[in-house]
SELUMDO-762337 format. One record per residue (C-alpha): residue in three letters; x, y, z; residue number from 1. Coordinates in Angstrom, 2 decimals. Example, Ala and Ser with C-alpha at 12.3 -4.5 7.8 and 13.67 -1.06 7.14 Angstrom:
<pt r="Ala" east="12.30" north="-4.50" up="7.80" k="1"/>
<pt r="Ser" east="13.67" north="-1.06" up="7.14" k="2"/>
END
This chain:
<pt r="Met" east="290.49" north="101.91" up="81.28" k="1"/>
<pt r="Thr" east="290.39" north="103.30" up="84.49" k="2"/>
<pt r="Leu" east="293.25" north="104.69" up="86.16" k="3"/>
<pt r="Ala" east="293.28" north="101.68" up="88.53" k="4"/>
<pt r="Glu" east="293.36" north="99.43" up="85.66" k="5"/>
<pt r="Val" east="296.24" north="101.29" up="83.80" k="6"/>
<pt r="Ser" east="298.17" north="101.19" up="87.17" k="7"/>
<pt r="Asn" east="297.58" north="97.37" up="87.38" k="8"/>
<pt r="Val" east="298.87" north="96.69" up="83.86" k="9"/>
<pt r="Leu" east="301.95" north="98.73" up="84.54" k="10"/>
<pt r="Leu" east="302.48" north="97.03" up="87.79" k="11"/>
<pt r="Gln" east="302.11" north="93.70" up="86.14" k="12"/>
<pt r="Ala" east="304.36" north="94.46" up="83.28" k="13"/>
<pt r="Thr" east="307.23" north="95.89" up="85.69" k="14"/>
<pt r="Val" east="307.09" north="92.77" up="87.68" k="15"/>
<pt r="Asp" east="307.20" north="90.49" up="84.76" k="16"/>
<pt r="Ile" east="310.36" north="92.24" up="83.58" k="17"/>
<pt r="Ile" east="312.07" north="92.25" up="86.96" k="18"/>
<pt r="Ala" east="311.30" north="88.91" up="87.85" k="19"/>
<pt r="Ser" east="312.68" north="87.50" up="84.70" k="20"/>
<pt r="Asp" east="316.07" north="88.84" up="84.99" k="21"/>
<pt r="Glu" east="318.12" north="88.24" up="88.14" k="22"/>
<pt r="Ile" east="320.40" north="91.27" up="87.71" k="23"/>
<pt r="Leu" east="317.46" north="93.62" up="87.41" k="24"/>
<pt r="Leu" east="315.81" north="92.02" up="90.63" k="25"/>
<pt r="Met" east="319.09" north="92.47" up="92.41" k="26"/>
<pt r="Trp" east="319.49" north="96.23" up="91.38" k="27"/>
<pt r="Tyr" east="315.86" north="96.93" up="92.48" k="28"/>
<pt r="Leu" east="316.64" north="95.29" up="96.00" k="29"/>
<pt r="Val" east="319.95" north="97.41" up="96.26" k="30"/>
<pt r="Ala" east="318.04" north="100.51" up="95.02" k="31"/>
<pt r="Asn" east="315.48" north="100.11" up="97.69" k="32"/>
<pt r="Glu" east="318.36" north="99.71" up="100.40" k="33"/>
<pt r="Ser" east="320.11" north="102.63" up="99.01" k="34"/>
<pt r="Ile" east="317.52" north="105.11" up="99.87" k="35"/>
<pt r="Lys" east="318.59" north="104.59" up="103.57" k="36"/>
<pt r="Phe" east="322.36" north="104.12" up="102.92" k="37"/>
<pt r="Gln" east="323.58" north="107.41" up="104.59" k="38"/>
<pt r="Gln" east="321.59" north="106.78" up="107.66" k="39"/>
<pt r="Cys" east="322.36" north="103.11" up="108.29" k="40"/>
<pt r="Leu" east="324.92" north="101.17" up="110.33" k="41"/>
<pt r="Pro" east="328.33" north="100.58" up="108.96" k="42"/>
<pt r="Glu" east="327.62" north="96.84" up="108.89" k="43"/>
<pt r="Ser" east="324.39" north="97.58" up="106.73" k="44"/>
<pt r="Gln" east="326.40" north="99.94" up="104.37" k="45"/>
<pt r="Leu" east="329.15" north="97.17" up="103.62" k="46"/>
<pt r="Leu" east="326.22" north="94.47" up="103.01" k="47"/>
<pt r="Ile" east="324.87" north="96.92" up="100.43" k="48"/>
<pt r="Leu" east="328.29" north="97.40" up="98.83" k="49"/>
<pt r="Val" east="329.03" north="93.72" up="98.94" k="50"/>
<pt r="Arg" east="325.60" north="92.92" up="96.95" k="51"/>
<pt r="Arg" east="326.35" north="95.86" up="94.50" k="52"/>
<pt r="Asn" east="329.74" north="94.32" up="93.78" k="53"/>
<pt r="Tyr" east="328.23" north="90.98" up="93.09" k="54"/>
<pt r="Ile" east="325.85" north="92.49" up="90.69" k="55"/>
<pt r="Tyr" east="328.68" north="93.98" up="89.01" k="56"/>
<pt r="Ser" east="330.27" north="90.57" up="88.84" k="57"/>
<pt r="Leu" east="326.94" north="89.27" up="87.03" k="58"/>
<pt r="Met" east="326.85" north="92.03" up="84.74" k="59"/>
<pt r="Arg" east="330.52" north="91.42" up="83.58" k="60"/>
<pt r="Thr" east="329.65" north="87.77" up="82.88" k="61"/>
<pt r="Arg" east="326.48" north="88.58" up="81.04" k="62"/>
<pt r="Leu" east="328.41" north="91.30" up="79.00" k="63"/>
<pt r="Arg" east="331.01" north="88.78" up="77.91" k="64"/>
<pt r="Ser" east="328.49" north="86.35" up="76.92" k="65"/>
<pt r="Gln" east="326.38" north="88.62" up="74.63" k="66"/>
<pt r="Thr" east="327.54" north="89.95" up="71.19" k="67"/>
<pt r="Ile" east="324.66" north="92.69" up="71.25" k="68"/>
<pt r="Pro" east="323.54" north="93.74" up="74.65" k="69"/>
<pt r="Ser" east="319.92" north="92.56" up="75.63" k="70"/>
<pt r="Asn" east="317.16" north="95.17" up="76.50" k="71"/>
<pt r="Gln" east="317.51" north="93.96" up="80.00" k="72"/>
<pt r="Phe" east="321.15" north="94.58" up="80.29" k="73"/>
<pt r="Ile" east="320.76" north="98.11" up="78.83" k="74"/>
<pt r="Tyr" east="318.22" north="98.60" up="81.58" k="75"/>
<pt r="Ala" east="320.44" north="96.95" up="84.32" k="76"/>
<pt r="Val" east="323.06" north="99.58" up="83.38" k="77"/>
<pt r="Ala" east="320.70" north="102.40" up="83.80" k="78"/>
<pt r="Leu" east="319.77" north="101.04" up="86.97" k="79"/>
<pt r="Ala" east="323.34" north="100.83" up="88.13" k="80"/>
<pt r="Ala" east="323.87" north="104.62" up="87.00" k="81"/>
<pt r="Ser" east="320.76" north="105.53" up="88.94" k="82"/>
<pt r="Val" east="321.73" north="103.66" up="92.12" k="83"/>
<pt r="Glu" east="325.29" north="104.80" up="92.12" k="84"/>
<pt r="Arg" east="323.79" north="108.33" up="92.08" k="85"/>
<pt r="Lys" east="321.60" north="107.91" up="94.97" k="86"/>
<pt r="Leu" east="324.71" north="106.36" up="96.86" k="87"/>
<pt r="Gly" east="326.53" north="109.48" up="96.22" k="88"/>
<pt r="Asn" east="328.95" north="107.86" up="93.78" k="89"/>
<pt r="Thr" east="328.69" north="110.50" up="91.12" k="90"/>
<pt r="Val" east="331.78" north="109.29" up="89.18" k="91"/>
<pt r="Ser" east="330.58" north="105.80" up="88.98" k="92"/>
<pt r="Ser" east="327.11" north="107.25" up="88.04" k="93"/>
<pt r="Glu" east="328.81" north="109.26" up="85.25" k="94"/>
<pt r="Tyr" east="330.81" north="106.14" up="84.26" k="95"/>
<pt r="His" east="327.66" north="104.05" up="83.79" k="96"/>
<pt r="Arg" east="325.88" north="107.05" up="81.93" k="97"/>
<pt r="Gly" east="328.72" north="106.82" up="79.42" k="98"/>
<pt r="Gly" east="328.29" north="103.16" up="79.19" k="99"/>
<pt r="Leu" east="324.69" north="103.46" up="78.42" k="100"/>
<pt r="Cys" east="325.33" north="106.05" up="75.65" k="101"/>
<pt r="Asn" east="327.92" north="103.48" up="74.29" k="102"/>
<pt r="Leu" east="325.30" north="100.64" up="74.45" k="103"/>
<pt r="Phe" east="322.91" north="102.68" up="72.62" k="104"/>
<pt r="Leu" east="325.46" north="103.62" up="69.89" k="105"/>
<pt r="Ile" east="326.28" north="99.79" up="69.44" k="106"/>
<pt r="Arg" east="322.29" north="99.08" up="69.01" k="107"/>
<pt r="Gly" east="321.89" north="102.05" up="66.26" k="108"/>
<pt r="Gly" east="321.32" north="105.01" up="68.66" k="109"/>
<pt r="Ile" east="318.96" north="106.49" up="71.03" k="110"/>
<pt r="Lys" east="316.01" north="105.72" up="68.88" k="111"/>
<pt r="Thr" east="316.62" north="102.02" up="70.00" k="112"/>
<pt r="Ile" east="314.53" north="103.10" up="73.31" k="113"/>
<pt r="Ser" east="311.36" north="103.57" up="71.16" k="114"/>
<pt r="Glu" east="311.96" north="99.82" up="69.80" k="115"/>
<pt r="Met" east="312.18" north="98.57" up="73.36" k="116"/>
<pt r="Pro" east="309.09" north="97.15" up="75.08" k="117"/>
<pt r="Phe" east="307.02" north="99.00" up="77.41" k="118"/>
<pt r="Pro" east="307.54" north="99.60" up="80.22" k="119"/>
<pt r="Gln" east="311.25" north="99.03" up="80.07" k="120"/>
<pt r="Ser" east="311.55" north="101.99" up="77.44" k="121"/>
<pt r="Ser" east="309.81" north="104.49" up="79.78" k="122"/>
<pt r="Met" east="311.88" north="103.31" up="82.71" k="123"/>
<pt r="Ile" east="314.92" north="104.04" up="80.84" k="124"/>
<pt r="Val" east="313.72" north="107.37" up="79.60" k="125"/>
<pt r="Asn" east="312.93" north="108.16" up="83.39" k="126"/>
<pt r="Val" east="316.40" north="107.19" up="84.39" k="127"/>
<pt r="Leu" east="318.03" north="109.39" up="81.52" k="128"/>
<pt r="Ile" east="316.12" north="112.32" up="82.74" k="129"/>
<pt r="Glu" east="317.31" north="111.95" up="86.14" k="130"/>
<pt r="Leu" east="320.70" north="111.46" up="85.23" k="131"/>
<pt r="Gly" east="320.77" north="114.20" up="82.46" k="132"/>
<pt r="Leu" east="319.88" north="113.12" up="78.73" k="133"/>
<pt r="Pro" east="322.92" north="111.94" up="76.92" k="134"/>
<pt r="Glu" east="324.55" north="113.53" up="74.23" k="135"/>
<pt r="Leu" east="323.62" north="111.05" up="71.45" k="136"/>
END
């Protein structure tokens, strides 16, 4: 396989995962906007924060409806931690990092990352490296 073919496979797998889950899609949109958060107008900042709060509402609803958190939900928590860090909310980022550790413990420990489908597993590993590896 050439590098271009590998890149296309990764891109399609990532798009499939994101497109199949509205929370992940919304986190990606907020993550994209968070890059320019500090430099944008107050109205734009408010819009980003409103979207973020709506995503949290969706996540709370989904968490109540699941007995064991899905791979998509775990990935959404990882994205939340990463986005909050990029927005400058280190306390919220650490809160989500701790929640991510708890979700892994519920599912049997950090080894559950290796049981997740690719590319979700590698995306979560990248977020964990960015945030600092959890003490599991």
